[in-house]
C-alpha positions as CSV (number, residue, x, y, z in Angstrom):
1,M,-18.2,-7.7,-23.4
2,K,-17.3,-3.9,-24.4
3,V,-14.3,-2.4,-22.9
4,L,-14.3,0.9,-22.8
5,F,-10.0,2.6,-22.5
6,L,-9.0,5.9,-21.2
7,E,-5.6,7.5,-22.7
8,N,-3.3,8.9,-20.2
9,R,0.2,9.6,-22.2
10,Y,2.5,7.0,-21.7
11,K,-0.2,5.2,-20.0
12,T,-1.8,4.2,-23.2
13,Y,1.9,1.7,-23.7
14,F,0.5,-0.5,-21.2
15,W,-3.9,-0.4,-22.3
16,E,-2.4,-1.2,-25.5
17,L,-1.2,-4.5,-24.3
18,V,-4.8,-5.1,-22.0
19,A,-6.5,-3.9,-24.9
20,S,-4.4,-6.8,-27.1
21,W,-5.9,-10.1,-24.3
22,L,-9.1,-8.9,-24.2
23,R,-9.7,-8.3,-27.7
24,Q,-8.2,-12.2,-27.9
25,D,-10.4,-13.4,-26.3
26,G,-13.6,-11.6,-28.0
27,H,-14.0,-8.3,-25.9
28,E,-15.1,-5.4,-27.9
29,I,-12.5,-2.4,-27.4
30,Y,-13.0,1.4,-27.1
31,W,-10.6,4.1,-26.7
32,I,-11.8,7.9,-25.2
33,V,-8.1,9.9,-26.1
34,Q,-7.7,14.0,-24.7
35,N,-4.0,13.8,-26.0
36,H,-4.1,13.2,-29.4
37,A,0.1,12.9,-29.5
38,F,-1.3,9.5,-27.7
39,K,-3.9,8.2,-29.9
40,P,-3.3,4.3,-29.6
41,R,-1.6,3.1,-33.0
42,N,-4.7,0.6,-35.2
43,E,-7.6,1.0,-33.0
44,V,-11.2,2.3,-34.7
45,N,-13.8,2.4,-32.1
46,C,-11.6,5.3,-30.7
47,L,-13.1,8.9,-29.3
48,V,-10.1,11.4,-29.9
49,I,-11.8,14.8,-28.4
50,P,-11.3,17.5,-31.1
51,Y,-8.8,20.4,-28.8
52,P,-11.6,23.2,-28.0
53,T,-11.7,26.5,-29.5
54,A,-12.1,29.6,-27.0
55,Q,-15.5,30.0,-28.6
56,E,-16.9,26.1,-28.3
57,I,-15.6,26.4,-24.8
58,E,-18.1,29.6,-24.1
59,E,-20.9,28.3,-25.9
60,V,-21.1,25.1,-23.6
61,K,-21.8,25.8,-19.8
62,N,-25.1,24.0,-19.5
63,V,-23.2,20.9,-18.2
64,E,-22.8,20.9,-14.4
65,V,-19.1,19.5,-13.2
66,S,-18.9,18.4,-9.8
67,H,-16.1,20.3,-7.5
68,R,-14.3,17.8,-6.7
69,I,-13.2,17.6,-10.5
70,V,-12.5,21.1,-10.9
71,S,-10.9,20.7,-7.4
72,S,-8.4,18.7,-8.3
73,N,-7.5,19.3,-12.1
74,R,-3.9,20.9,-12.8
75,G,-4.7,22.6,-14.9
76,L,-6.5,24.7,-12.8
77,N,-4.2,24.7,-10.0
78,Y,-1.1,25.1,-11.2
79,F,-0.5,25.0,-15.4
80,D,-2.5,28.8,-15.0
81,V,-5.7,27.6,-17.1
82,K,-7.6,30.7,-16.1
83,S,-11.1,29.3,-16.7
84,P,-12.7,25.4,-15.6
85,G,-15.1,26.2,-19.3
86,F,-13.3,23.4,-20.8
87,L,-14.6,21.3,-18.5
88,H,-18.0,21.3,-19.6
89,Y,-17.1,20.9,-23.1
90,Y,-15.2,17.9,-22.4
91,Y,-17.8,16.4,-20.3
92,G,-20.7,16.8,-23.4
93,S,-18.7,14.6,-25.6
94,I,-17.2,12.1,-23.0
95,K,-21.5,11.7,-21.9
96,A,-22.0,11.7,-25.3
97,Y,-19.7,8.6,-26.4
98,I,-20.6,6.8,-23.4
99,D,-24.6,7.1,-23.9
100,E,-23.4,6.0,-27.4
101,V,-21.3,3.0,-26.4
102,S,-22.7,1.8,-23.2
103,P,-19.4,-0.1,-22.1
104,N,-19.8,-2.7,-20.1
105,L,-16.3,-1.7,-18.2
106,V,-14.2,1.5,-18.1
107,F,-10.6,0.9,-17.5
108,G,-8.5,4.0,-16.4
109,E,-6.6,6.0,-14.3
110,C,-8.4,8.9,-11.8
111,T,-5.2,11.1,-12.3
112,Q,-6.2,14.0,-14.8
113,F,-9.2,15.8,-15.9
114,H,-11.1,13.4,-19.0
115,E,-10.9,10.2,-16.4
116,M,-12.8,12.3,-14.0
117,I,-15.1,13.7,-15.7
118,T,-15.7,9.1,-17.0
119,I,-16.2,8.3,-13.9
120,D,-18.3,10.7,-12.7
121,V,-20.8,10.0,-16.0
122,C,-20.0,5.8,-14.9
123,K,-21.0,6.3,-11.5
124,K,-24.9,7.9,-12.6
125,K,-25.1,5.5,-15.1
126,G,-23.7,2.1,-12.7
127,I,-21.0,1.4,-15.5
128,L,-17.9,0.0,-13.4
129,F,-15.0,2.3,-13.5
130,L,-11.7,0.1,-12.6
131,H,-8.3,2.1,-11.8
132,P,-5.5,-0.8,-11.5
133,S,-3.2,0.5,-9.4
134,S,0.2,-0.9,-6.6
135,C,-1.1,-1.1,-3.1
136,R,2.0,0.2,-2.3
137,Y,1.9,-3.0,0.1
138,P,3.1,-6.3,0.1
139,R,5.5,-5.0,-2.7
140,A,4.7,-6.2,-6.8
141,R,1.2,-6.7,-6.1
142,F,-1.6,-4.1,-7.8
143,S,-4.9,-3.9,-7.1
144,F,-8.3,-2.8,-9.0
145,Y,-9.9,0.3,-7.4
146,Q,-13.1,1.4,-8.1
147,Y,-14.1,5.0,-9.6
148,D,-12.0,7.4,-7.8
149,T,-11.5,5.1,-4.6
150,L,-9.7,3.4,-2.6
151,V,-12.5,0.4,-2.8
152,P,-10.5,-2.6,-4.4
153,F,-12.3,-4.7,-6.3
154,S,-12.1,-8.6,-6.2
155,G,-8.7,-9.9,-5.7
156,E,-7.2,-13.0,-5.5
157,G,-8.8,-13.8,-2.1
158,A,-6.4,-16.3,-0.4
159,K,-5.2,-15.4,3.0
160,K,-1.3,-16.2,4.0
161,P,-0.1,-18.4,7.0
162,S,1.2,-16.3,10.4
163,H,5.0,-16.9,9.6
164,E,4.5,-15.3,6.2
165,I,2.5,-13.0,7.0
166,I,4.9,-11.5,9.8
167,E,8.3,-12.1,7.9
168,V,6.1,-9.8,5.0
169,I,5.5,-7.6,8.4
170,D,9.1,-7.6,9.7
171,G,10.5,-6.4,6.4
172,I,8.5,-3.8,6.1
173,I,9.2,-2.8,9.7
174,S,12.8,-2.2,9.0
175,G,12.7,-1.0,5.3
176,K,14.1,-3.8,3.8
177,S,10.6,-3.8,2.0
178,R,9.8,-0.8,0.1
179,P,6.8,-0.1,-2.7
180,D,7.0,-0.7,-6.2
181,Y,6.7,3.7,-6.5
182,M,10.2,4.3,-4.8
183,F,12.4,1.7,-6.8
184,S,13.7,3.4,-10.1
185,T,14.9,0.3,-12.1
186,N,14.0,1.7,-15.3
187,S,14.8,5.7,-15.3
188,P,14.0,6.8,-18.8
189,S,17.9,8.0,-20.6
190,K,18.0,11.6,-20.8
191,F,17.1,11.0,-24.5
192,A,14.0,9.6,-23.9
193,L,13.2,12.2,-21.3
194,L,14.3,15.2,-23.8
195,R,11.7,13.3,-26.8
196,D,9.7,13.4,-24.4
197,K,9.3,17.2,-23.4
198,V,9.6,18.1,-26.8
199,R,6.0,15.4,-28.0
200,L,4.0,17.3,-25.6
201,T,5.5,21.0,-26.3
202,I,4.2,20.5,-30.0
203,E,1.0,18.7,-29.0
204,Y,0.7,21.7,-26.1
205,Y,1.3,23.9,-29.5
206,K,-1.6,22.1,-31.4
207,G,-4.2,22.8,-29.1
208,E,-3.3,20.0,-25.9
209,R,-3.4,23.4,-22.7
210,F,-5.1,21.5,-20.0
211,N,-3.1,18.8,-18.8
212,T,0.1,20.2,-20.1
213,P,1.3,23.8,-19.3
214,S,3.3,26.1,-21.8
215,P,7.1,26.3,-21.8
216,V,7.1,29.3,-19.9
217,R,4.9,27.9,-17.8
218,K,6.6,24.8,-16.9
219,Y,10.1,26.6,-16.7
220,K,8.4,28.8,-14.2
221,L,6.9,26.9,-11.6
222,D,10.1,24.4,-12.0
223,K,12.2,27.5,-10.5
224,F,10.0,28.3,-7.9
225,K,9.9,24.4,-7.5
226,K,14.0,25.4,-6.0
227,K,13.4,28.4,-4.9
228,M,10.6,26.7,-2.3
229,I,13.8,23.2,-1.4
230,Q,16.6,25.9,-0.7
231,A,14.4,28.1,1.5
232,W,13.0,24.9,3.2
233,E,16.8,23.5,3.9
234,L,17.6,26.6,4.8
235,L,14.5,26.4,7.6
236,A,14.7,22.9,8.2
237,K,16.7,21.5,11.2
238,K,19.1,18.4,12.5
239,E,16.9,15.4,13.0
240,V,17.0,16.4,16.8
241,I,13.5,15.5,18.4
242,D,12.5,16.8,22.2
243,K,11.7,13.7,23.6
244,S,10.3,15.8,26.5
245,R,6.9,16.8,24.1
246,F,4.3,15.3,23.0
247,N,6.3,14.8,19.5
248,I,3.5,15.5,15.8
249,L,4.4,14.4,12.8
250,F,3.3,15.4,9.3
251,P,4.6,14.2,6.4
252,L,3.8,16.3,3.3
253,Q,3.1,14.0,0.1
254,M,4.2,15.8,-3.5
255,Q,1.3,17.0,-5.4
256,P,0.7,17.1,-7.6
257,E,-0.8,13.3,-7.3
258,A,-3.9,11.3,-7.3
259,N,-3.2,9.9,-4.0
260,I,-3.7,13.4,-2.4
261,D,-5.6,15.4,-5.1
262,V,-8.4,12.6,-5.6
263,W,-8.1,10.2,-2.4
264,G,-7.3,12.9,-0.4
265,Y,-10.4,15.3,-1.0
266,P,-11.7,17.6,0.5
267,Y,-8.7,18.0,2.8
268,S,-6.0,18.1,0.1
269,N,-4.7,21.6,1.0
270,Q,-1.7,20.1,3.1
271,L,-1.6,24.2,4.2
272,E,-5.1,24.4,5.8
273,V,-4.7,20.9,7.1
274,V,-1.4,21.9,8.8
275,K,-3.1,25.3,9.7
276,K,-6.0,22.7,11.8
277,I,-3.5,20.4,13.3
278,V,-2.0,23.4,14.8
279,G,-5.0,25.2,16.0
280,A,-6.0,21.4,17.7
281,M,-3.0,20.8,19.5
282,G,-2.2,20.6,22.8
283,E,0.0,23.9,24.6
284,G,3.7,21.8,24.9
285,D,3.0,19.9,21.2
286,V,5.1,20.2,18.6
287,L,4.1,19.5,14.8
288,Y,7.4,17.6,12.8
289,L,6.9,18.9,9.1
290,K,8.9,16.3,7.3
291,P,8.6,17.3,2.9
292,N,8.4,14.4,1.2
293,P,12.0,13.7,-0.7
294,K,10.7,14.4,-4.3
295,S,8.7,17.8,-3.4
296,K,7.1,19.1,-5.4
297,Y,4.2,22.4,-6.2
298,E,3.5,21.7,-2.3
299,L,5.7,23.7,-1.2
300,E,4.5,27.3,-0.8
301,P,5.1,30.7,0.8
302,D,2.5,30.4,2.8
303,L,3.6,27.0,4.2
304,L,7.1,28.3,5.1
305,K,6.0,30.9,7.0
306,M,4.6,28.0,9.7
307,A,8.1,27.9,10.4
308,G,7.3,31.1,12.5
309,L,5.5,29.3,15.1
310,P,7.2,28.8,18.2
311,Q,5.0,24.6,18.2
312,V,6.1,24.4,14.2
313,E,9.9,22.5,13.7
314,F,10.6,21.8,10.0
315,L,12.6,18.5,8.9
316,R,15.2,18.5,6.3
317,H,14.1,16.2,2.9
318,K,16.6,14.1,3.3
319,S,15.7,13.3,7.2
320,S,15.1,9.9,7.7
321,T,11.7,8.8,9.3
322,A,13.6,5.4,10.5
323,D,16.3,8.5,12.8
324,I,12.7,10.3,14.1
325,M,10.0,7.7,14.8
326,P,11.1,6.2,17.9
327,D,10.6,9.7,19.2
328,I,7.3,10.5,17.4
329,D,4.2,10.1,19.4
330,L,1.4,10.5,16.7
331,V,1.6,10.5,12.9
332,I,-1.2,12.4,11.0
333,T,-1.4,12.2,7.2
334,V,-3.8,12.6,4.7
335,T,-3.5,9.6,2.2
336,G,0.7,8.3,2.5
337,T,1.7,5.1,2.6
338,M,3.0,5.9,6.0
339,T,-0.6,5.3,7.5
340,L,-0.1,1.8,6.7
341,E,4.1,1.4,8.2
342,C,2.3,2.9,11.7
343,I,-0.4,0.3,11.7
344,L,2.0,-3.2,11.2
345,S,4.4,-0.9,13.7
346,K,1.3,0.1,16.0
347,K,2.4,3.5,15.8
348,P,-0.7,6.0,16.2
349,V,-1.7,7.7,13.2
350,L,-4.8,9.8,12.3
351,S,-5.5,10.2,8.2
352,F,-7.6,12.3,6.8
353,G,-8.4,10.8,3.6
354,M,-9.6,8.0,1.8
355,S,-7.9,4.6,3.5
356,I,-8.1,1.0,1.5
357,I,-8.7,-0.4,5.8
358,D,-11.1,2.3,6.6
359,D,-13.6,-1.3,7.8
360,Q,-10.6,-3.4,8.7
361,L,-9.4,-2.1,11.8
362,S,-10.3,-2.5,15.9
363,Y,-8.1,1.3,15.6
364,Q,-10.2,4.1,14.8
365,L,-7.8,5.4,12.3
366,N,-10.1,8.4,10.2
367,T,-9.9,12.2,11.6
368,S,-11.6,15.3,10.3
369,F,-11.7,18.9,11.2
370,R,-14.7,18.6,13.8
371,T,-13.2,15.7,15.6
372,L,-8.9,16.5,14.9
373,E,-8.5,18.2,19.0
374,D,-10.4,15.2,20.3
375,D,-8.1,12.5,18.4
376,I,-5.0,13.7,19.2
377,N,-6.4,14.5,23.1
378,S,-7.5,10.6,22.9
379,I,-4.1,9.1,21.6
380,R,-2.3,11.3,23.9
381,N,-4.3,10.4,26.9
382,G,-3.7,6.5,25.8
383,E,-7.2,5.9,24.8
384,R,-6.4,4.4,21.0
385,A,-4.5,1.5,20.5
386,F,-4.3,-1.1,18.0
387,A,-5.1,-5.0,18.6
388,N,-3.2,-7.2,19.2
389,D,-3.9,-8.6,15.7
390,D,-4.7,-4.9,13.8
391,H,-1.1,-5.7,12.0
392,L,-1.9,-9.1,10.6
393,L,-5.7,-8.5,9.0
394,L,-3.9,-5.3,7.5
395,I,-1.9,-7.7,5.4
396,N,-3.9,-10.3,4.9
397,F,-6.8,-7.5,3.4
398,L,-3.8,-6.4,1.7
399,Y,-3.3,-9.4,0.5
400,S,-6.4,-11.0,-0.2
401,T,-8.1,-8.1,-2.4
402,S,-4.8,-7.5,-5.1
403,F,-3.1,-9.7,-7.1
404,D,0.5,-10.1,-8.2
405,G,2.4,-8.3,-11.0
406,I,3.7,-4.5,-11.2
407,I,1.4,-2.1,-13.2
408,G,4.6,-0.4,-16.3
409,D,4.0,2.4,-18.6
410,G,6.6,3.0,-22.1
411,L,8.5,5.8,-20.8
412,H,9.4,5.1,-16.4
413,N,8.8,1.8,-16.0
414,R,9.1,-0.1,-19.2
415,V,11.0,-2.5,-17.8
416,Y,8.2,-4.2,-16.3
417,L,5.8,-4.5,-19.4
418,M,9.1,-5.9,-21.1
419,N,9.6,-9.1,-18.2
420,E,7.5,-12.2,-19.3
421,A,6.9,-13.6,-16.1
422,N,5.4,-10.1,-14.6
423,I,3.0,-9.9,-17.7
424,E,1.6,-13.3,-17.9
425,N,0.6,-12.5,-14.4
426,L,-1.3,-9.3,-15.4
427,K,-2.7,-10.9,-18.3
428,A,-3.9,-13.3,-15.8
429,S,-5.3,-10.3,-13.3
430,F,-7.4,-8.9,-15.5
431,R,-8.7,-11.7,-17.5
432,C,-9.9,-13.5,-13.8
433,V,-11.6,-9.4,-13.8
434,I,-13.4,-10.5,-16.0
435,A,-14.7,-13.8,-15.8
436,E,-15.9,-12.4,-12.2
437,L,-17.7,-9.6,-14.1
438,Q,-19.3,-12.3,-16.5
439,D,-20.4,-14.5,-13.6
């Protein structure tokens, strides 16, 4: 098979390991590199896309780029890139290379713009694109998601006995079991972080200005972020919930992040989502906004203005979800992990974005701006509830569509790639997927 990998900064370190395993099995390996500083070592079949000049960007305007690719782009949304013209330039280069190579399978993420472009090309050509990522629960497992969706490909297929499932659910509900991304088992040293900053800055001045902000822009963004967090905390209240009212919780998700920017499309604008929720609420309802503990650029002045509304309350960054959940009547989210936690604890929840379990439950999980008011009312009136076995179905589905293993990278989670048992699990998983495609 011809297998194509996409550079993604320090994730490339992991892709190189996978490529070495597959090469040993006789597969042809190809690469697409956007950031030249992370070109894989000793790779021959490698397209390193030249950084475009302003003139080259100006000359390429006849390539159609989808609204989804534009709307999820970090450069345009946060890094002060003025025009989407660079997307047309990269689209042409990527499409030409895929036409030339004709890979059977592509591995990558759905985070950076060159990955989103590749996904679009693969969809149109019928080439399978897989994005291996943690399935959040159960812990230490991951799934191969197709293209830019949360639809898993393959999996171990095995289901667990009910008593084991109940143990897993109890651990999640109690907070004893948390998703892998919440563990900081291998935080980089200050020297490693400084070296990373220098590396990215040097590459910025060489021409990589689409996934990387300028040092000045980064400084301004960090300063703005701190200002917004401080302002939020001044407006926030202690976790005192009025039990006599119908209480709705909206947990804000960190941005930029593929979890919401891609999987949450077209509901990625959280300010707009909050406004729609307020407009759909009943007269005596209260909306509690809970910030992400690691909030980034999703906090903005117009969102802070929502604190002036009588039906909106801000919670602090350190607020405990466990403390407030008993008094919350409904959770509304875009694509947050809390969706899974609500299903397992049978807490009413509505989700705007993609879900890995849309067709697995008797409970109607998804909502939209058009149906939101009716959906809230149906829950307020007790017309929508989970079936007795929905929580069991969820965990069994997650087990059957995932594999043992934790995916690491070359900076923040390198420890997982140094663990021999974990590496063996990862090898077996990738080889299982390849074998399934060859059958």
